[in-house]
VOGU-94850 format. One record per atom (N, C-alpha, C): x, y, z. Coordinates in steps of 0.2 Angstrom, whole numbers, padded with zeros to 4 digits, always signed. Layout:
BEGIN
XYZ ...
// end
This chain:
BEGIN
-0910-0196+0116 -0909-0201+0121 -0909-0199+0128 -0912-0203+0132 -0913-0202+0139 -0908-0206+0144 -0905-0202+0148 -0900-0205+0153 -0904-0209+0158 -0901-0213+0162 -0905-0217+0167 -0906-0212+0173 -0912-0211+0174 -0914-0206+0179 -0914-0208+0186 -0912-0215+0187 -0911-0217+0194 -0904-0215+0197 -0900-0212+0193 -0893-0210+0196 -0895-0203+0199 -0892-0203+0206 -0894-0197+0210 -0891-0190+0206 -0885-0191+0203 -0882-0185+0200 -0887-0182+0194 -0889-0187+0190 -0894-0186+0185 -0900-0182+0187 -0903-0185+0192 -0909-0182+0195 -0907-0175+0198 -0901-0174+0201 -0899-0167+0204 -0899-0162+0198 -0895-0165+0193 -0895-0160+0187 -0902-0158+0184 -0906-0163+0183 -0913-0161+0181 -0916-0156+0185 -0915-0157+0192 -0918-0152+0196 -0915-0145+0196 -0909-0145+0196 -0905-0139+0196 -0905-0135+0190 -0905-0139+0184 -0905-0135+0178 -0912-0135+0175 -0917-0138+0178 -0924-0138+0176 -0924-0141+0169 -0921-0147+0169 -0921-0151+0163 -0927-0156+0163 -0931-0157+0158 -0936-0162+0157 -0932-0169+0156 -0935-0174+0157 -0932-0181+0157 -0929-0182+0150 -0932-0180+0145 -0930-0181+0138 -0924-0176+0136 -0922-0171+0140 -0917-0167+0139 -0910-0169+0142 -0910-0174+0146 -0904-0177+0149 -0901-0182+0144 -0895-0181+0141 -0892-0185+0136 -0891-0192+0139 -0891-0197+0135 -0889-0204+0137 -0882-0205+0135 -0878-0208+0139 -0871-0209+0138 -0870-0212+0131 -0865-0209+0127 -0864-0212+0120 -0860-0218+0120 -0859-0221+0114 -0856-0228+0113 -0849-0228+0116 -0846-0223+0116 -0839-0223+0119 -0838-0220+0126 -0844-0219+0129 -0844-0217+0136 -0840-0222+0141 -0836-0219+0145 -0832-0223+0150 -0826-0226+0147 -0824-0224+0141 -0818-0227+0138 -0812-0223+0142 -0808-0227+0144 -0802-0225+0148 -0804-0223+0155 -0810-0225+0157 -0812-0223+0164 -0813-0230+0168 -0810-0235+0166 -0810-0241+0170 -0805-0240+0176 -0805-0244+0181 -0801-0244+0187 -0794-0244+0185 -0792-0249+0180 -0786-0251+0178 -0783-0245+0174 -0787-0242+0169 -0785-0236+0165 -0783-0230+0169 -0787-0229+0174 -0786-0223+0179 -0780-0224+0183 -0779-0231+0185 -0773-0232+0189 -0767-0231+0185 -0767-0233+0179 -0761-0232+0174 -0760-0225+0173 -0765-0221+0171 -0764-0214+0170 -0761-0210+0175 -0763-0212+0182 -0761-0209+0188 -0755-0212+0191 -0752-0217+0187 -0745-0219+0189 -0746-0224+0195 -0752-0227+0197 -0752-0232+0202 -0750-0239+0200 -0752-0240+0194 -0750-0247+0192 -0746-0247+0185 -0743-0252+0184 -0739-0252+0177 -0743-0257+0173 -0742-0257+0166 -0745-0261+0161 -0745-0268+0163 -0739-0270+0166 -0737-0277+0167 -0742-0279+0173 -0743-0274+0178 -0747-0276+0184 -0754-0276+0182 -0756-0272+0178 -0763-0272+0175 -0764-0279+0171 -0760-0281+0167 -0760-0287+0164 -0761-0293+0169 -0757-0293+0174 -0757-0298+0179 -0764-0298+0183 -0767-0292+0184 -0773-0292+0188 -0779-0295+0183 -0778-0293+0177 -0783-0295+0172 -0783-0302+0171 -0777-0305+0170 -0776-0312+0170 -0779-0316+0176 -0777-0314+0182 -0780-0316+0188 -0788-0316+0188 -0790-0310+0186 -0797-0309+0186 -0801-0314+0181 -0798-0315+0175 -0801-0320+0170 -0801-0327+0173 -0796-0329+0177 -0796-0336+0180 -0800-0336+0186 -0802-0331+0189 -0805-0331+0195 -0812-0333+0195 -0814-0338+0199 -0821-0341+0199 -0826-0337+0203 -0823-0333+0207 -0828-0329+0212 -0830-0322+0209 -0828-0321+0203 -0830-0314+0200 -0828-0308+0204 -0822-0308+0206 -0819-0302+0210 -0818-0296+0205 -0819-0290+0208 -0818-0284+0204 -0810-0283+0203 -0808-0279+0198 -0802-0277+0197 -0798-0275+0203 -0801-0270+0207 -0798-0267+0212 -0797-0272+0218 -0801-0277+0219 -0800-0282+0224 -0794-0286+0223 -0793-0288+0217 -0788-0292+0215 -0781-0288+0215 -0781-0282+0213 -0775-0277+0213 -0773-0277+0221 -0778-0276+0225 -0776-0276+0232 -0773-0282+0235 -0776-0288+0233 -0774-0294+0235 -0767-0296+0233 -0765-0294+0227 -0759-0295+0224 -0754-0290+0227 -0756-0285+0231 -0751-0280+0234 -0749-0275+0230 -0752-0274+0224 -0750-0268+0220 -0753-0261+0222 -0758-0261+0226 -0761-0255+0228 -0764-0256+0235 -0766-0251+0238 -0769-0251+0245 -0777-0250+0243 -0781-0253+0248 -0788-0252+0247 -0790-0244+0247 -0787-0240+0251 -0788-0233+0251 -0787-0230+0244 -0782-0233+0240 -0781-0230+0233 -0786-0232+0229 -0789-0239+0229 -0794-0241+0225 -0801-0237+0227 -0802-0235+0233 -0808-0231+0235 -0807-0224+0232 -0801-0221+0231 -0801-0215+0228 -0801-0215+0221 -0799-0221+0218 -0800-0222+0210 -0807-0223+0209 -0811-0226+0213 -0818-0227+0212 -0822-0220+0212 -0819-0216+0217 -0822-0209+0218 -0821-0205+0211 -0815-0206+0209 -0813-0202+0203 -0817-0205+0197 -0818-0211+0197 -0822-0214+0191 -0829-0211+0191 -0832-0210+0197 -0839-0207+0198 -0838-0200+0195 -0833-0196+0197 -0832-0190+0195 -0832-0189+0188 -0828-0193+0185 -0827-0193+0177 -0834-0195+0174 -0838-0199+0177 -0844-0201+0174 -0849-0194+0174 -0849-0191+0180 -0853-0185+0181 -0850-0179+0176 -0844-0179+0175 -0841-0174+0171 -0843-0175+0163 -0843-0182+0162 -0845-0183+0155 -0852-0181+0153 -0857-0183+0158 -0863-0181+0157 -0864-0173+0156 -0860-0170+0161 -0860-0162+0160 -0857-0160+0154 -0852-0163+0151 -0849-0161+0145 -0854-0162+0139 -0858-0167+0140 -0864-0168+0135 -0869-0162+0135 -0870-0160+0141 -0875-0154+0142 -0872-0148+0140 -0866-0147+0141 -0862-0141+0138 -0862-0141+0131 -0860-0146+0128 -0860-0147+0120 -0867-0146+0117 -0872-0148+0121 -0879-0147+0118 -0882-0140+0119 -0878-0136+0123 -0880-0129+0124 -0885-0129+0130 -0886-0134+0134 -0891-0134+0139 -0888-0131+0146 -0882-0130+0146 -0879-0127+0151 -0872-0124+0149 -0868-0121+0153 -0862-0118+0152 -0857-0121+0157 -0851-0121+0156 -0846-0124+0160 -0846-0121+0167 -0847-0115+0168 -0847-0112+0175 -0853-0114+0179 -0859-0115+0176 -0865-0118+0179 -0864-0125+0181 -0861-0129+0176 -0859-0136+0177 -0855-0137+0183 -0850-0133+0184 -0845-0134+0189 -0848-0132+0196 -0852-0127+0196 -0856-0125+0202 -0861-0130+0204 -0864-0133+0199 -0869-0138+0200 -0866-0144+0203 -0860-0146+0200 -0856-0152+0202 -0854-0151+0210 -0852-0145+0211 -0850-0143+0218 -0855-0144+0223 -0861-0141+0221 -0867-0142+0225 -0869-0149+0226 -0869-0153+0221 -0871-0160+0222 -0866-0163+0227 -0859-0162+0226 -0854-0165+0230 -0855-0163+0237 -0857-0157+0238 -0858-0155+0245 -0865-0158+0248 -0869-0160+0244 -0876-0163+0246 -0875-0170+0248 -0869-0173+0246 -0868-0180+0248 -0866-0181+0255 -0868-0187+0258 -0866-0188+0265 -0858-0189+0265 -0855-0187+0270 -0848-0187+0271 -0846-0194+0274 
// end
């Protein structure tokens, strides 16, 4: 299976690890489980289960289609800066998950993955 090559990190990995398009794994059925904004906020102690339930209930009744983080900020549970950091961690987790698939398939090793991830991060605009 092939991952979406429009993702800048996927393209960077292909270039750095000299992977053909068909060598980049597609996320599995359970990709991103536990990587939602709410799950990350819970794991990191920013929100309680009750607060998450309130955000989800508000989101369900919202006619404007607001994101989880927007509602959590509006309810005063977190600051926008915390949501911004959670979204950065969410991206990091997605990148690590792709890297884990490459390590498991033998296409790279952990040290190379970490170096590649660091190089990618440094290539991003600050």
